C-alpha positions as CSV (number, residue, x, y, z in Angstrom):
1,M,-13.6,63.2,37.4
2,N,-17.2,64.9,36.3
3,G,-19.6,63.9,34.4
4,F,-18.2,65.9,31.7
5,E,-14.7,64.2,31.7
6,E,-16.2,61.2,32.1
7,S,-17.9,61.3,29.2
8,V,-15.1,62.5,27.2
9,A,-12.7,60.1,28.4
10,R,-15.2,57.5,26.9
11,K,-15.3,59.4,23.7
12,V,-11.9,58.8,23.1
13,F,-12.2,54.9,24.4
14,C,-14.4,54.1,22.4
15,F,-12.5,56.7,19.5
16,L,-9.1,54.6,20.0
17,R,-10.7,50.9,20.3
18,V,-12.3,51.3,16.8
19,F,-9.3,52.9,15.9
20,V,-7.1,49.8,17.4
21,S,-9.5,47.3,15.9
22,V,-9.9,49.1,12.1
23,F,-6.4,50.2,11.0
24,I,-3.6,48.9,14.0
25,L,-5.4,45.5,14.8
26,P,-5.7,44.2,10.8
27,F,-1.8,45.2,9.9
28,A,-0.4,43.6,13.2
29,L,-2.1,40.5,12.3
30,A,-1.7,40.5,9.3
31,S,2.3,39.7,10.4
32,Q,1.3,37.3,11.9
33,T,2.6,33.7,11.1
34,Y,0.9,30.9,12.5
35,E,1.1,26.7,13.0
36,I,-1.1,24.0,12.6
37,K,-0.4,20.3,13.1
38,G,-3.6,17.6,12.4
39,R,-4.9,14.4,11.1
40,L,-6.2,14.6,7.4
41,E,-8.9,11.4,6.5
42,Y,-8.9,10.8,2.3
43,R,-11.9,8.4,1.6
44,V,-12.0,7.1,-2.2
45,F,-16.3,5.7,-2.4
46,D,-17.9,3.4,-5.3
47,I,-21.2,3.3,-6.5
48,S,-23.3,2.5,-3.7
49,G,-21.4,4.9,-1.2
50,K,-19.6,1.9,-0.1
51,P,-15.5,3.7,1.0
52,T,-12.8,1.3,-1.5
53,V,-9.9,3.1,-0.5
54,Q,-8.6,5.4,2.6
55,I,-5.9,6.9,3.8
56,N,-5.2,8.9,6.6
57,S,-2.1,11.6,7.1
58,E,-0.8,13.5,9.7
59,F,0.1,17.6,8.5
60,E,2.2,20.6,9.1
61,A,1.5,23.9,8.3
62,L,3.2,27.4,8.4
63,V,0.6,30.3,7.4
64,S,1.8,34.0,6.9
65,T,-0.3,36.4,4.7
66,C,0.2,35.3,1.4
67,S,3.6,32.8,1.8
68,W,3.1,29.3,2.8
69,N,4.1,25.7,3.6
70,I,2.4,22.5,3.8
71,R,4.1,18.9,5.3
72,T,2.2,15.6,4.8
73,W,3.1,12.1,5.1
74,R,1.4,8.9,5.8
75,E,0.3,8.0,9.4
76,G,2.3,5.4,11.1
77,D,4.8,6.4,8.8
78,N,8.5,7.5,10.0
79,R,8.7,10.9,8.4
80,A,11.3,9.3,6.0
81,H,8.8,9.8,3.4
82,F,6.7,13.2,2.9
83,N,5.3,15.7,0.6
84,E,6.1,19.1,1.2
85,V,4.5,22.2,-0.8
86,S,5.2,26.0,-0.5
87,W,4.5,28.8,-1.8
88,D,5.4,32.9,-2.2
89,P,5.7,35.0,-4.6
90,T,8.3,33.4,-6.5
91,G,6.4,30.1,-7.6
92,M,4.9,26.8,-5.9
93,Y,8.0,24.8,-4.8
94,A,7.3,21.0,-5.1
95,L,9.1,18.1,-2.5
96,R,8.8,14.8,-2.6
97,Q,11.6,13.0,-0.2
98,I,11.9,9.0,0.4
99,D,13.6,7.0,2.6
100,G,17.4,6.2,1.8
101,N,18.0,2.8,1.9
102,T,14.7,0.7,1.3
103,S,12.9,3.1,-1.3
104,P,13.0,2.7,-5.3
105,D,15.4,5.0,-7.2
106,L,13.1,7.4,-9.3
107,E,15.1,7.6,-12.7
108,L,14.2,9.9,-15.6
109,K,13.3,8.6,-18.4
110,E,12.4,10.2,-21.5
111,G,11.6,12.8,-19.9
112,A,9.2,11.6,-17.3
113,I,10.4,10.4,-13.4
114,V,9.8,7.1,-13.0
115,E,10.5,4.5,-9.8
116,G,13.1,2.1,-11.3
117,K,14.1,-0.7,-9.2
118,P,14.7,-0.9,-4.9
119,S,17.9,-1.4,-4.2
120,G,19.5,-2.1,-0.5
121,T,21.2,0.6,-0.2
122,R,21.3,3.7,-2.3
123,R,22.7,4.5,-5.4
124,P,24.1,7.3,-5.3
125,G,20.9,9.1,-7.4
126,N,18.8,10.9,-6.8
127,S,16.8,11.2,-2.7
128,A,14.1,13.1,-4.3
129,V,11.8,14.9,-6.8
130,G,10.9,18.3,-7.0
131,T,8.8,20.9,-9.0
132,I,8.6,24.5,-9.4
133,K,5.8,26.3,-11.4
134,T,3.9,29.4,-11.2
135,E,0.2,28.3,-10.5
136,R,-1.1,29.8,-7.2
137,V,-3.4,27.0,-6.6
138,P,-2.1,23.2,-6.1
139,K,-3.4,20.1,-7.6
140,E,-5.5,17.1,-6.2
141,D,-2.2,14.9,-7.0
142,G,-1.6,12.5,-4.1
143,T,-0.3,14.7,-1.2
144,Q,-3.3,15.3,0.8
145,V,-1.6,19.0,0.6
146,M,-4.9,20.9,-1.6
147,P,-7.5,20.1,1.1
148,L,-5.4,22.1,3.6
149,W,-4.2,24.7,1.5
150,L,-8.0,25.7,0.9
151,A,-7.9,25.4,4.5
152,F,-5.5,27.6,5.6
153,G,-3.0,29.0,2.4
154,S,-6.3,30.3,0.5
155,A,-6.7,34.1,1.3
156,C,-5.1,35.4,-1.1
157,Y,-5.8,33.6,-4.0
158,F,-9.5,34.2,-3.5
159,D,-8.4,37.6,-2.6
160,S,-7.0,37.5,-6.7
161,V,-10.4,36.4,-7.8
162,S,-13.0,38.6,-9.2
163,N,-15.4,36.8,-11.0
164,G,-16.7,33.9,-9.3
165,M,-14.2,31.2,-12.0
166,Y,-12.3,29.2,-10.0
167,H,-9.4,26.7,-10.1
168,P,-11.0,23.1,-9.5
169,V,-10.0,22.2,-6.2
170,W,-10.2,18.0,-8.2
171,T,-8.2,16.2,-10.1
172,V,-10.0,17.0,-13.8
173,D,-11.2,14.8,-16.4
174,D,-8.4,15.6,-19.0
175,P,-4.4,16.8,-16.6
176,D,-4.3,19.6,-20.3
177,L,-7.0,21.2,-19.0
178,W,-4.8,22.7,-16.7
179,Q,-2.1,24.0,-19.4
180,T,-5.9,26.5,-20.2
181,N,-6.1,27.7,-16.9
182,Y,-9.1,26.1,-17.0
183,T,-12.0,27.5,-14.1
184,V,-15.6,26.8,-13.0
185,K,-18.3,28.8,-11.4
186,G,-17.8,29.3,-7.5
187,Q,-19.8,30.9,-4.2
188,V,-17.1,31.1,-1.9
189,V,-17.8,32.8,2.0
190,R,-15.1,34.2,3.8
191,Q,-14.6,35.2,6.8
192,S,-15.1,38.9,7.5
193,S,-11.5,39.6,9.4
194,W,-8.0,38.5,9.2
195,P,-7.2,35.0,8.5
196,Y,-10.4,35.9,5.7
197,L,-10.7,31.9,5.0
198,P,-13.0,30.4,3.7
199,L,-15.8,29.4,5.7
200,R,-17.8,27.2,2.6
201,A,-16.8,27.0,-0.5
202,N,-19.1,25.7,-3.6
203,Y,-18.7,24.7,-7.3
204,F,-20.5,23.9,-9.8
205,S,-20.0,22.1,-13.0
206,D,-22.5,24.0,-16.1
207,G,-23.3,20.1,-17.0
208,K,-20.2,19.7,-19.7
209,R,-17.4,17.3,-19.6
210,Y,-14.2,19.3,-20.5
211,A,-10.5,17.9,-22.6
212,R,-7.9,19.7,-24.5
213,K,-7.9,19.2,-28.4
214,N,-4.4,19.6,-30.3
215,D,-5.3,23.2,-31.2
216,G,-5.3,24.4,-27.6
217,S,-8.9,24.8,-27.9
218,L,-11.5,23.3,-25.3
219,L,-13.9,20.1,-26.8
220,Q,-17.5,20.2,-25.1
221,I,-19.2,17.5,-23.8
222,D,-22.6,17.8,-22.4
223,E,-23.5,14.9,-19.4
224,V,-26.8,13.3,-19.5
225,A,-29.9,15.0,-19.0
226,P,-30.5,16.0,-16.2
227,Y,-26.9,16.7,-15.2
228,N,-26.1,18.3,-18.7
229,M,-28.1,21.4,-17.1
230,G,-25.7,21.5,-14.6
231,Y,-25.2,20.6,-10.6
232,T,-22.8,21.0,-7.4
233,N,-19.4,19.7,-8.2
234,A,-17.7,19.9,-4.3
235,I,-18.6,21.3,-1.6
236,Y,-15.8,22.6,1.0
237,L,-17.2,23.1,4.1
238,V,-15.6,24.2,7.9
239,R,-17.3,22.7,10.7
240,E,-15.7,24.1,13.9
241,T,-13.1,27.0,14.3
242,T,-10.6,28.4,17.5
243,N,-10.3,31.5,18.8
244,L,-6.3,32.1,18.1
245,N,-5.3,35.2,20.4
246,G,-8.4,37.2,18.7
247,F,-8.9,34.9,15.8
248,S,-10.4,31.8,14.2
249,I,-9.0,29.1,12.8
250,P,-10.4,26.0,11.2
251,V,-10.4,23.2,13.6
252,E,-12.7,20.9,11.5
253,F,-13.3,21.3,7.9
254,G,-14.0,18.8,5.1
255,L,-14.0,18.8,0.9
256,N,-17.1,16.6,-0.5
257,R,-16.5,15.2,-4.7
258,Y,-19.7,14.9,-6.1
259,T,-20.8,12.9,-9.1
260,P,-23.9,11.9,-10.9
261,Q,-26.1,9.4,-9.9
262,K,-26.5,7.2,-12.7
263,G,-30.0,6.6,-13.7
264,G,-30.7,10.1,-11.8
265,V,-34.0,12.2,-12.8
266,A,-33.0,15.4,-10.4
267,R,-29.9,17.8,-10.7
268,T,-29.1,17.7,-7.2
269,E,-29.2,13.1,-6.8
270,L,-25.6,13.3,-6.8
271,I,-22.7,10.4,-4.6
272,V,-19.8,11.9,-3.1
273,L,-17.5,10.8,-5.0
274,T,-14.4,11.6,-2.7
275,S,-13.7,13.2,1.1
276,Y,-11.6,14.9,3.2
277,D,-12.1,15.6,6.1
278,G,-9.0,17.5,8.7
279,R,-8.8,18.1,12.1
280,V,-6.4,20.3,13.7
281,H,-5.2,19.6,16.8
282,S,-2.6,21.8,17.6
283,C,-2.3,25.7,16.6
284,R,-0.7,28.4,17.8
285,L,2.2,32.1,16.9
286,V,5.4,31.9,16.0
287,D,6.4,34.8,15.0
288,E,10.2,33.6,15.4
289,L,9.6,31.3,11.9
290,T,8.5,32.3,8.5
291,P,6.8,29.6,5.8
292,Q,9.9,28.7,4.2
293,K,10.7,26.8,0.5
294,P,11.1,23.0,1.4
295,T,14.9,21.9,2.2
296,L,16.5,19.6,-0.4
297,Q,18.7,17.0,1.2
298,G,20.8,15.6,-1.2
299,K,20.1,15.7,-4.7
300,T,16.8,16.2,-6.3
301,I,15.8,15.8,-9.8
302,I,14.1,19.1,-10.4
303,T,11.4,19.9,-13.4
304,D,11.1,23.5,-13.5
305,Y,8.0,25.0,-15.0
306,R,8.8,29.1,-15.3
307,F,10.0,29.0,-18.3
308,S,6.8,27.2,-19.9
309,K,4.2,28.7,-21.1
310,G,2.3,26.3,-19.2
311,T,2.4,22.5,-17.5
312,N,3.7,20.8,-20.8
313,L,5.9,19.0,-19.6
314,Q,7.9,19.0,-23.2
315,E,8.4,22.9,-21.8
316,A,9.7,21.9,-18.9
317,V,13.3,22.1,-17.7
318,T,15.1,19.6,-15.7
319,Y,17.7,19.2,-13.6
320,S,19.5,17.9,-10.5
321,E,20.3,20.4,-7.4
322,S,21.4,19.4,-4.1
323,N,21.8,22.6,-2.5
324,V,18.8,25.1,-3.4
325,W,16.1,26.1,-5.0
326,L,18.0,27.8,-8.1
327,S,16.0,31.0,-9.0
328,T,15.3,32.5,-12.6
329,G,18.0,34.7,-12.8
330,D,20.8,31.3,-11.9
331,S,22.8,31.6,-14.9
332,R,23.2,28.3,-15.1
333,L,19.9,28.0,-15.3
334,Q,18.6,30.7,-17.4
335,A,21.3,28.3,-20.2
336,L,19.9,25.0,-19.6
337,A,16.6,27.0,-20.8
338,Q,17.7,28.7,-23.7
339,L,18.8,24.8,-24.8
340,R,15.3,23.3,-23.5
341,Q,14.1,26.0,-26.3
342,Q,16.3,25.3,-28.7
343,S,15.7,22.3,-28.9
344,A,11.6,21.9,-28.4
345,N,11.8,24.4,-31.6
346,A,13.8,21.5,-33.4
347,D,11.0,19.4,-32.5
348,A,8.3,21.3,-33.8
349,R,10.3,21.9,-37.4
350,T,11.1,18.2,-37.2
351,S,7.3,17.6,-36.9
352,K,6.8,20.6,-38.9
353,G,8.9,18.4,-42.2
354,R,7.8,14.9,-41.6
355,Y,4.2,16.3,-41.0
356,A,5.1,17.6,-45.0
357,F,6.1,14.2,-46.0
358,Y,3.8,12.7,-45.1
359,I,1.7,14.0,-47.0
360,C,3.7,13.9,-50.1
361,M,4.2,10.2,-49.3
362,L,0.6,10.5,-49.3
363,L,0.0,12.7,-53.0
364,L,2.8,10.4,-54.6
365,L,-0.1,7.3,-53.6
366,V,-3.1,9.2,-54.8
367,F,-2.3,10.2,-57.8
368,P,-1.4,7.3,-59.5
369,V,-4.5,5.7,-58.7
370,F,-6.2,8.9,-59.6
371,L,-4.3,8.9,-63.2
372,T,-5.6,5.1,-63.4
373,A,-9.0,5.4,-62.8
374,K,-8.8,8.1,-64.7
375,R,-8.0,6.4,-68.0
376,L,-9.7,3.8,-66.5
377,G,-12.9,5.9,-67.0
378,R,-11.6,7.2,-70.7
379,Q,-12.0,3.6,-71.8
380,K,-14.9,2.9,-70.7
381,S,-16.4,5.5,-72.2
382,T,-15.0,5.1,-75.4
383,T,-16.1,1.7,-75.5
384,T,-19.4,2.2,-75.0
385,T,-19.2,5.3,-77.6
386,N,-17.8,2.6,-80.2
387,H,-20.4,-0.2,-79.4
388,N,-23.5,2.3,-79.6
389,N,-22.1,3.6,-83.2
390,V,-22.0,-0.5,-83.9
């Protein structure tokens, strides 16, 4: 091979390498599924910085493009109790599985799921509770899933955000804020190649606390100075990554939530309120697997928000299922949703009727008082006039 042929060969090789890297490799990687296993430590701190609560959990995550499944359980548990959450284009599915022998039974009372008395053997009742929602960001709800989603399953969510406003990754002051699509300002630095996971995410307070009013609008309460000018609310940071078949996966990461320091004179004077620290001890490609919905293992009470306008429990459909998660096209579920909507409309009409009744009763009470006061005023005026004439 002469010099000209060698030059052509090198150029062809370089072209093929660039072509594969730019046009083929990203799509090939995007179809990959990877499995992660590790440990997560959650801590809550008092105002002096001393940890008052510590919860250690183990986790497994299966991630493929925009679909993911994350399972957590307390460290040292027998895994009979676990929380499992998945997301796919049909929604977010969450399952809380309970030990079948010694754990309290879960009961449905007045639309809420509560724990009943422990029983030595399980009665023929529910062995799990589940929820179905259409939102994409899991809440900080004690399952320890949220920081793991941020570390491994958040890429498609961040792809969907173009205005720099993100859903909070902590427990908000007023849970009803979730019904308003509440977001906060943030800055996210992500990987430049697949799987495009965040390397750092800063979330900011605008210096106000919010609560949802009955009419759906937001009540705003200013923070004390200087925090009313805004401050850093939370920071997620990847501390270490590993190379898995040519792409990067976080193996050590943390998420800190901050709150203003009492008596602080600068916006940067903050204290850590809560912290998550995660460490991966195993990760691998698993092409033969794809993230699935949690498997129902017995009678499960499910609260389904797919037919509601938000996360309002009064608009949710509650039912039990033992085998599969029902789709919105299921005729039984549609009938139940329609019945629930009719009940909600009836409740609304009843509330309006009750409000009108109270107004009428108030008028009936006030009107006689008004007439009496008016009559006394006239009598006083007449008496004064007669006295002046005398």
